[in-house]
GUZATOR-110888 format. One record per atom (N, C-alpha, C): x, y, z. Coordinates in steps of 0.2 Angstrom, whole numbers, plus 5000, padded with zeros to 4 digits. Each point is the difference from the previous one (the first is absolute). Layout:
<recs>
XYZ...
</recs>
This chain:
<recs>
500449945000499650065000500550065000499650064998500450065000499850045006500550025004499850045006500450074999499750055003500250075000500050035006500450055002500050045006500350065000500050045006500350065000500749995004500550034998500749995002500250075003500350005006500450065003500749995001500450054998500749985002500450075000500549995004500550065000500649984995500050054995500449984995500850025001500250025005500650025002500649964998499949935001500649964999499949954994499550034995499949954995500250044993500149974995500250034993499350024996499449995004499450024997499649945000499450004998499549945000500249954995500250014994500249954995500649965001500049935000500649975000500550014995500650015003500650014995500549955001500650025000500649955001499949975006500349945001499949965006500350035006500550044999500350035006499750065003499550024996499750075002499349985003499950025006499349985004499550044996499449964999499450044997499449985004499550045000499349985003499849944997500049994993499749944997500349945002500750005000500349945001499949985008500050055004499949985007499449975002499450034996499449975001499949934997500349994994500049944997500449945004500550025003500449955005499549995006499750045002499549995006499549954998499750014994499549954997500249944999500649994997500449944999500049965007500250035005500249975006499349985003499450034999499449985003499749944996500050014993499649964996500549944997500650015000500449954996500050014993499750054997499950014993500550054998500250014993500350054997499550054998500050065003499450044998500350074998499750034995500150064997499550055002500150065003499550055001500050054996499550034998500050064996499650065004500350064999499850065004499650054996499750055003499650054997500550064998500650005003500450064998500749975002500550024995500749985001500450065004499950015006500350055004500750004999500450065001500750004999500349995006500749995000500450005006499950055005499949975006499850055006499350025001499649994995499350025000499649955004499550035004499649965005499349994997499649955003499349994998499649985006499450035001499549975004499449974997500050014993499449984996500249964993500749985000500149964995499549934999499849984994499649944999500449954997500149945002500349944997499549954998500249964996499649944998500449944999499849945001500449944998499649945000500249954996499649935000500349965005499649955003500349965005499549945001500249955002499649945002500050005008499450015003500050015007499349975003500149955004499449965002499750035007500350065003499750025006499750074998499950045005499650064999500550064998499850054997500450064998500350035007499650005005500250035006500649965003500049944999500649965003500650014996499950014993500650014995500250075002499650055001500250075002500550005006499749965005500450005006500749974999500049944996500649974999500550044996499850034995500450044996500350065004499750035004500350065004500449975005499949945003500549975004500750004997500049984994500649994996500350074997499750055000500250064997500450045005500550044998500350045005499650065003500350045005499550055003499950054996500350024995499950054996499549994994499749944999499549984995499549965004499350024998499549975003499449994995499749944999499450004996499450015004499750064998499450025004499349974999499949974994499449964999500149954994499549965000500149944995499349984998499949994994499349974998500149974993499549954999500049974993499750054995500350004994499750044994500049954994499750044995500049964994500649984997500149954996500649984997500350054995499550044997500350054996500250075003499950005006500250075004500750014999500250064998500750025000500150075004500450005005499950065004500350064997500449994995500250064996499550034995499849954995499650024994499350015002499849975006499350015002499950075004500550035002500050065004499750064997499550035003499750064997500450065002500350005006500450055001500549995006500550035001500550005005500150065004500150005006500150065004500750005004500350054999500750015003500050065005500349995006500150065004500850015001500150074999500750025002500050055005500449985005500150045007500750044999499950075002500650045001499950035008500550015003499950045006500550065001499850055002500350065000500350025007500650005001500350015007500750024999500350045004500750025001500549955001499749945003500549955001499649934998500449954999499749934998499749975006499549964998499649965005500249934999500449965004500249944999499349954999499550015003499449965000499650014994500250044996499650014993500550004994500749995001500550004995499949944995499649955002499949944995499450014996499550055002499450004997499850074997500450055001499850074998500750034998499950054995500650044998500050065004500650015003500250065004500250064996499650055001500250074997500050055005500650035000500150055006499650074999499950024994499750074999499349994998499650045002499250004998499950004993499549974997499950004993499350045000500050034994499450054998499449954998499649985005499549954999499550024994499850065000499450024996500350004993500650024998500349994993500049934998500249955005500049934999499349974998499550035004499349974999499850034993500150064998499850024994500449964994500649985001500449964995499749934999499849975006499849934999499349994998499650055000499450004997500049994992500550024997500150004993500149934998500149955004500249934999499349964999499450035002499549965001499650004993499849944998499749984994500549954996499850004993500449954996500550054996500749985002500550034997500649954998500550034996500649974998500450025006500249955004500550015006500749984999500250004993500749984998500550055004499950065002500450045004500249975006499649965003500149975007500249935000500149974995500149935000500049964994500249945000500149954994499549955001499749974994499549955000500449935003499649955002500349945003500449974994499750004994500349974994500150054995500650004996500250054995499550004995499750064998499550004994499350015003499949985006499350005003499850085001499450015000499850075001500250035007500150075000500150035006499450045002499449994997499450035002499749975006499850045005499749975006499450045002499549985004499450045002500150015008500250065002500150025007499350025003499749965005499450025003500050045006500550005004500150035006500750035000500050075002500750035001499950055006500449985005499850045007500750015004500150065002500550015005499750035006500149975006499750035006500650015005499950055005500450005005499749965006500549965003499849965006500550025005499850045005500550025005500650034996500649975001500650034997500249964993499549964998500149964994499650024994500249994994499650014994499949934997499449984999499849944997499750014993500449974995499850004993499649934998499450014998499649944999499950004992500149954997499949994993499649944998499550004996499649944998499950004992500249954997500049994993499849934998499850004993499949934998500649964999500650045000500749965000500550055000500649985002500650055001500649974996500350054997500749994997500549985005500649984998500549985004500350075004500050005006500350065004499550064999499449994998499650064998499850045006499849975006499850035006500650045003500649975000500650035003500250064996499949994993500250064996499550065001499449985000499550065001500150035007500249965005500150035007500650055000500549974997500750044999499950074997499649994994499850064996499650055004499549985004499650045004500450035005500549975003500450035005500450064997500249994994500350064996499550065000499449994999499550055000500050035007499949955005500050025007500650045003500649994997500550045002500150064996499650024995500050064996500649994994500249944999500549994994499650004994499449985000499649994994499350035002499750044995499350035001499549954997499450015002499449964997500050004993500150054996500050014993500649954997500650005003500549964998499949935001499749985006499749945001499649974995499550044998499549984995500449994993500550054998500349994994500549945000500349985006500449945000499549944999499450005003499649945000499750004993499850054996499849994993500549984996500650025001500649984995500149934999499749955005500249934999500749985000500450045003500750004999500349985007500349945001500249985006500550045004500450044995500550045003499850065003499350024999499850065003499749995007500049945003499849995006500550015006499850025006500550015005500349945002500550005005500349945003499549965003500049944999499549955004500150005007499450005004500049995007500349935002500349995005500349945002499449955002500149934999499549955000499749995007500450015006499749995006499450035003499850064996499450035002499449984997500149954995499449984996499749935003499350004999499649945003499549994995499949934998499449984995499549995006499550035000499450005005499449964998499850004994499449974998499949994993499749944998499949984993499249985000499750034995499349994999499849954994499649955002499749964995499350004999499749984994499349995000499749955004500249945001499749945003500249995007500650025002500349985006500250065005500049995006500350055005500549975004500650035001500649975004500150045006
</recs>
């Protein structure tokens, strides 16, 4: 049967979600190893998003095929026993054999956290980007609204495969102040490689006054990767939610 569930992880120590060279730890390989230990089968998992090195998730969705004669609750518990402390499967349920967590996704939501402080906060260093000087929030909010709707996002990233379209539909673009943090939330039907980090890094240029809103708009419309600002570091980024027609995780 095919099972799917919501996966959470701290991506600090991993080369990203996708399995790469054997010597590089990945989220995918670590979960597959836990599944093999529990079931005795060689299992390949597929995910909704290929998060990069150092990127976190609380809403990643995975699916895999398995022969299992007990309840999904028992399998969920057994998998988590064999996973390290920085990875946990939050839910598990049976789905249709045709379900694919990437291709069936209607939208994905990412959250990027920045904190503004004269000094570093060791308790946030793994999960938020530290900026010492205040940023112009209103200008950043004006700029991010330009991304809403269907656009060519080539300025901010590359497609998963060469030759694929760089057009995406952005449903939600939001920056809000939460105490001394800025939270950037983006929801789209899909994202290009490093797209969120590139958007956030360019928005920070606007917030610093190094780029105005008109210049941000021109860079966006150019569909030229060289026009984007420096990408934000990966540790501030979390995949928070993936939406499907038929399932909730």
